[in-house]
C-alpha positions as CSV (number, residue, x, y, z in Angstrom):
1,M,-4.8,-15.1,64.2
2,K,-1.6,-16.9,63.2
3,Q,0.4,-14.7,65.4
4,E,-1.8,-15.5,68.4
5,L,-1.2,-19.2,67.7
6,V,2.6,-18.7,67.6
7,N,2.4,-16.8,70.9
8,G,0.6,-19.7,72.5
9,G,-2.7,-17.9,72.6
10,A,-5.2,-19.7,74.8
11,G,-8.9,-19.3,75.5
12,Y,-10.1,-19.9,71.9
13,S,-13.8,-20.5,71.3
14,V,-14.7,-23.3,69.0
15,G,-15.5,-20.8,66.2
16,Q,-12.2,-18.9,66.6
17,W,-10.2,-22.1,66.4
18,L,-12.1,-23.2,63.3
19,D,-11.1,-19.9,61.7
20,V,-7.5,-20.6,62.5
21,W,-7.7,-24.3,61.4
22,F,-9.2,-23.3,58.0
23,Q,-6.4,-20.7,57.6
24,V,-3.5,-22.9,58.6
25,Y,-4.4,-26.5,58.0
26,T,-6.3,-26.6,54.7
27,S,-3.5,-25.3,52.4
28,G,-2.5,-28.9,51.4
29,L,-6.1,-30.0,50.8
30,K,-7.9,-30.2,47.5
31,P,-10.1,-27.1,46.9
32,S,-13.2,-29.3,46.6
33,T,-12.4,-30.8,50.1
34,V,-12.1,-27.3,51.6
35,V,-15.4,-26.4,50.1
36,L,-16.9,-29.6,51.5
37,Y,-15.6,-28.7,55.0
38,G,-16.9,-25.2,54.7
39,E,-20.4,-26.5,53.9
40,A,-20.1,-28.9,56.9
41,R,-19.3,-26.1,59.2
42,R,-22.2,-24.0,58.0
43,R,-24.6,-26.9,58.6
44,L,-23.6,-27.1,62.3
45,Q,-23.6,-23.3,62.6
46,K,-27.2,-23.3,61.4
47,A,-28.4,-26.2,63.5
48,C,-26.5,-25.4,66.7
49,P,-25.2,-21.8,66.6
50,Q,-24.2,-22.1,70.3
51,I,-21.4,-24.5,69.4
52,E,-19.1,-21.9,67.9
53,G,-19.3,-19.7,71.0
54,M,-18.2,-22.5,73.4
55,P,-14.7,-22.4,74.9
56,L,-12.6,-24.9,72.9
57,D,-11.6,-26.9,76.0
58,A,-15.3,-27.1,77.3
59,M,-16.4,-29.4,74.5
60,R,-17.5,-32.9,75.7
61,P,-18.6,-36.0,73.7
62,A,-22.1,-35.6,75.0
63,L,-22.3,-32.0,73.9
64,F,-21.1,-32.8,70.4
65,Q,-23.5,-35.8,70.3
66,E,-26.4,-33.4,70.9
67,A,-25.1,-31.3,68.0
68,L,-25.0,-34.3,65.7
69,N,-28.4,-35.4,66.8
70,A,-29.8,-32.0,65.9
71,L,-28.6,-32.6,62.3
72,D,-30.5,-35.9,62.1
73,G,-33.6,-35.5,59.9
74,R,-32.1,-32.4,58.2
75,Y,-29.2,-34.0,56.4
76,A,-28.1,-37.3,55.0
77,K,-25.8,-39.6,57.0
78,S,-22.8,-38.7,54.7
79,S,-23.3,-35.0,55.3
80,I,-23.4,-35.5,59.1
81,Q,-20.2,-37.6,58.8
82,H,-18.5,-34.7,57.1
83,V,-19.4,-32.5,60.0
84,K,-17.9,-35.0,62.5
85,T,-14.8,-35.4,60.3
86,L,-14.2,-31.6,60.1
87,Y,-14.4,-31.1,63.9
88,A,-12.4,-34.2,64.7
89,K,-9.6,-32.9,62.5
90,A,-9.8,-29.4,64.0
91,Y,-9.7,-30.8,67.6
92,R,-6.8,-33.1,66.7
93,A,-4.8,-30.0,65.6
94,A,-5.9,-28.2,68.8
95,V,-4.5,-31.0,71.0
96,Q,-1.3,-31.0,69.0
97,N,-1.0,-27.3,69.8
98,R,-1.8,-27.9,73.5
99,L,-4.9,-25.7,73.3
100,C,-7.0,-28.5,74.9
101,E,-6.2,-31.8,76.5
102,Y,-8.0,-34.3,74.4
103,N,-10.2,-34.7,71.3
104,P,-13.8,-35.3,72.3
105,I,-15.2,-35.7,68.8
106,P,-14.4,-39.4,68.0
107,D,-16.5,-40.5,70.9
108,A,-19.7,-39.0,69.4
109,Q,-21.5,-41.1,66.9
110,V,-23.4,-40.2,63.7
111,P,-27.0,-41.1,64.3
112,R,-27.7,-44.6,63.1
113,E,-31.2,-43.7,61.8
114,A,-29.9,-40.7,59.8
115,P,-31.1,-41.2,56.2
116,V,-28.6,-42.5,53.6
117,K,-28.5,-40.2,50.6
118,V,-29.9,-42.0,47.6
119,V,-29.0,-40.9,44.1
120,E,-31.0,-42.5,41.4
121,G,-29.8,-42.7,37.9
122,L,-32.1,-42.0,34.9
123,S,-34.5,-44.6,33.8
124,R,-34.2,-45.8,30.2
125,R,-37.1,-43.5,29.2
126,E,-35.5,-40.5,30.9
127,Q,-32.2,-41.3,29.4
128,E,-33.7,-41.5,25.9
129,A,-35.4,-38.1,26.4
130,F,-32.2,-36.6,27.8
131,E,-29.9,-37.9,25.0
132,A,-32.5,-36.8,22.4
133,V,-32.0,-33.1,23.2
134,L,-28.2,-33.1,23.5
135,G,-27.9,-32.3,19.8
136,F,-29.5,-28.9,20.5
137,L,-26.6,-27.9,22.8
138,P,-23.3,-26.4,21.7
139,V,-20.8,-29.2,20.7
140,V,-18.7,-29.0,23.8
141,D,-21.7,-29.2,26.1
142,H,-23.2,-32.0,24.1
143,F,-20.0,-34.1,24.2
144,L,-19.4,-33.3,27.8
145,L,-22.8,-34.7,29.0
146,Q,-22.6,-37.7,26.6
147,T,-19.1,-38.6,27.9
148,F,-20.5,-38.6,31.4
149,L,-23.1,-41.1,30.3
150,L,-20.6,-43.3,28.4
151,T,-17.7,-43.4,30.9
152,G,-19.2,-43.1,34.4
153,L,-16.5,-40.6,35.4
154,R,-16.9,-38.4,38.4
155,R,-17.4,-34.7,37.8
156,G,-14.0,-33.7,39.0
157,E,-12.3,-36.4,37.0
158,L,-14.0,-35.5,33.7
159,L,-13.4,-31.7,34.0
160,A,-9.7,-32.3,34.9
161,L,-9.0,-34.4,31.8
162,K,-6.1,-33.0,29.7
163,W,-5.1,-34.1,26.2
164,E,-2.1,-35.9,27.6
165,D,-4.5,-38.1,29.5
166,W,-6.0,-39.6,26.3
167,D,-4.1,-42.5,24.9
168,Q,-5.7,-42.5,21.5
169,Q,-3.7,-45.5,20.2
170,R,-4.8,-47.8,23.1
171,G,-8.2,-46.3,23.5
172,L,-7.7,-45.3,27.2
173,L,-8.3,-42.3,29.4
174,R,-5.9,-41.9,32.3
175,I,-7.5,-40.6,35.5
176,R,-4.5,-39.2,37.4
177,E,-6.3,-37.6,40.3
178,S,-9.4,-38.7,42.0
179,K,-11.2,-38.6,45.4
180,T,-9.9,-42.0,46.3
181,A,-6.8,-44.2,45.7
182,S,-8.9,-46.6,43.6
183,G,-10.1,-43.7,41.5
184,V,-6.7,-43.3,40.0
185,R,-7.1,-45.7,37.0
186,T,-7.3,-46.1,33.3
187,V,-10.7,-46.2,31.7
188,P,-11.3,-47.8,28.3
189,V,-13.3,-45.7,25.9
190,I,-15.8,-47.0,23.3
191,P,-15.8,-45.8,19.7
192,E,-18.5,-43.2,20.3
193,V,-16.4,-41.5,23.0
194,A,-13.2,-41.8,20.9
195,G,-15.1,-40.1,18.0
196,M,-16.2,-37.2,20.2
197,L,-12.7,-36.8,21.5
198,C,-11.2,-36.7,18.0
199,H,-13.7,-34.1,17.0
200,L,-12.9,-31.9,20.0
201,Q,-9.2,-32.4,19.3
202,Y,-9.6,-31.2,15.7
203,R,-11.5,-28.1,17.0
204,A,-8.8,-27.5,19.6
205,R,-6.0,-27.4,17.1
206,G,-7.7,-24.6,15.2
207,A,-8.8,-22.6,18.2
208,A,-7.5,-19.1,18.8
209,K,-6.8,-20.0,22.4
210,P,-5.9,-23.7,22.5
211,S,-6.2,-25.4,25.9
212,E,-4.5,-28.3,27.5
213,Y,-7.9,-29.5,28.8
214,I,-10.1,-31.7,26.7
215,F,-13.3,-29.9,27.7
216,S,-12.7,-26.2,27.5
217,L,-14.3,-23.0,26.5
218,G,-12.3,-20.0,25.3
219,G,-9.1,-21.6,26.3
220,R,-10.2,-22.3,29.9
221,P,-11.4,-25.6,31.3
222,V,-15.2,-26.0,31.7
223,G,-16.1,-25.0,35.3
224,K,-18.7,-26.3,37.7
225,D,-21.0,-23.3,37.2
226,H,-21.1,-23.8,33.5
227,L,-21.7,-27.5,33.9
228,R,-24.6,-26.9,36.3
229,H,-26.1,-24.5,33.7
230,V,-25.7,-27.2,30.9
231,C,-27.4,-29.8,33.1
232,D,-30.2,-27.4,33.9
233,T,-30.7,-26.6,30.2
234,A,-30.7,-30.3,29.1
235,S,-33.1,-31.4,31.8
236,R,-35.5,-28.6,31.0
237,L,-35.4,-29.4,27.3
238,A,-35.9,-33.1,27.9
239,G,-38.8,-32.4,30.3
240,I,-37.4,-34.6,33.0
241,R,-36.3,-34.1,36.6
242,H,-33.2,-32.1,37.3
243,V,-30.1,-34.0,36.2
244,T,-26.7,-33.8,37.9
245,P,-23.3,-35.3,36.8
246,H,-23.5,-37.7,39.7
247,M,-26.9,-39.0,38.4
248,L,-25.3,-39.6,35.0
249,R,-22.6,-41.6,36.7
250,H,-25.2,-43.7,38.4
251,T,-27.0,-44.1,35.1
252,F,-23.9,-45.4,33.5
253,A,-23.5,-48.0,36.3
254,S,-27.2,-49.1,36.0
255,R,-27.1,-49.5,32.2
256,M,-23.9,-51.5,32.4
257,I,-25.4,-54.0,34.8
258,E,-28.6,-54.2,32.9
259,N,-26.7,-54.9,29.8
260,G,-24.8,-57.8,31.4
261,A,-21.6,-56.2,32.6
262,D,-19.5,-58.1,35.2
263,P,-19.9,-56.3,38.5
264,K,-16.2,-56.5,39.4
265,S,-15.2,-55.0,36.1
266,L,-17.8,-52.2,36.5
267,S,-16.5,-51.4,40.0
268,K,-12.9,-51.1,38.6
269,I,-14.1,-48.9,35.7
270,I,-15.9,-46.4,37.9
271,G,-13.1,-46.3,40.5
272,H,-14.5,-48.2,43.4
273,A,-12.5,-50.5,45.7
274,N,-15.6,-52.5,46.9
275,V,-17.9,-54.3,44.4
276,A,-20.7,-54.6,47.0
277,F,-20.7,-50.8,47.4
278,T,-21.0,-50.3,43.6
279,L,-24.0,-52.7,43.4
280,H,-25.7,-51.4,46.6
281,R,-25.3,-47.6,46.1
282,Y,-24.8,-47.1,42.3
283,V,-27.0,-49.6,40.5
284,N,-30.8,-49.0,40.1
285,V,-32.8,-51.0,37.7
286,D,-36.1,-49.7,36.3
287,D,-39.5,-51.4,35.9
288,A,-38.9,-52.2,32.2
289,H,-35.7,-54.1,33.1
290,L,-37.4,-56.0,35.9
291,M,-40.2,-57.1,33.6
292,H,-37.6,-58.3,31.1
293,Q,-35.9,-60.3,33.9
294,M,-39.2,-61.7,35.0
295,R,-39.9,-63.0,31.6
296,L,-36.8,-65.3,31.9
297,I,-38.9,-67.6,34.1
298,S,-41.0,-68.5,31.0
299,M,-38.1,-69.4,28.8
300,G,-38.2,-73.1,27.9
301,R,-41.6,-73.7,29.7
302,G,-43.7,-76.2,27.8
303,E,-40.8,-77.8,26.0
304,P,-40.6,-81.6,26.2
305,R,-38.0,-82.9,28.7
């Protein structure tokens, strides 16, 4: 396929060009981004299989708009946006290679009524049940989930932590790589987290296969599959709904606000550039907290003026 491109091959179908694009243009992307684009392609293949068979230069904004509309109701707005982003990038590269005259994708719009994916953190009751069973897990698994709850780190950020990223003297974790520029930051750690890290460091020094990663098993960093298994196990033991690392990140944000954290500081800690986004999308308060807030109206009532 690369050779065809070098020779100025024309007459690509959309699907054939996507094959080339994934082969040629994803080498500099993060593996997680490539996976995300692969999932986006499969979504459109499933909803509109005819798209991949179309000639590359036959695509029009109205045709791609129909494809995006077909995704409405099946997927969240962010997932549909990923589809549009993938095809826009692929067509941009096709134009650069003179395989078609223009990029029709930007003129199509993600359906306004597409649902926004809502991730709800754990309620206080759920969190108590979840934390109560962590002690039954192996030490690394226990500390891994507890650290999610006490730092608000993203999954990729936490799994990528190396010992060189922990400034023990200053009590900071350095996040060197993240999904956004604002995600590259330093995160203060509370004594509970520092204690867990010290314990893991002590274990690591005596391990037969020492690892440069903070959270590791058998000398290798903890992977996504193992993390998924640990979340499944802890959720089942706690008798609560399925828990994901992203839910634990939302839980951290909610508890911080409920306990009086400054929103701007919280936004910086979890690696957001926009405080409003943090409050709107990441913070959920449960009924118990709302009742506590409502009781504030009675404070001071009946006292003489």
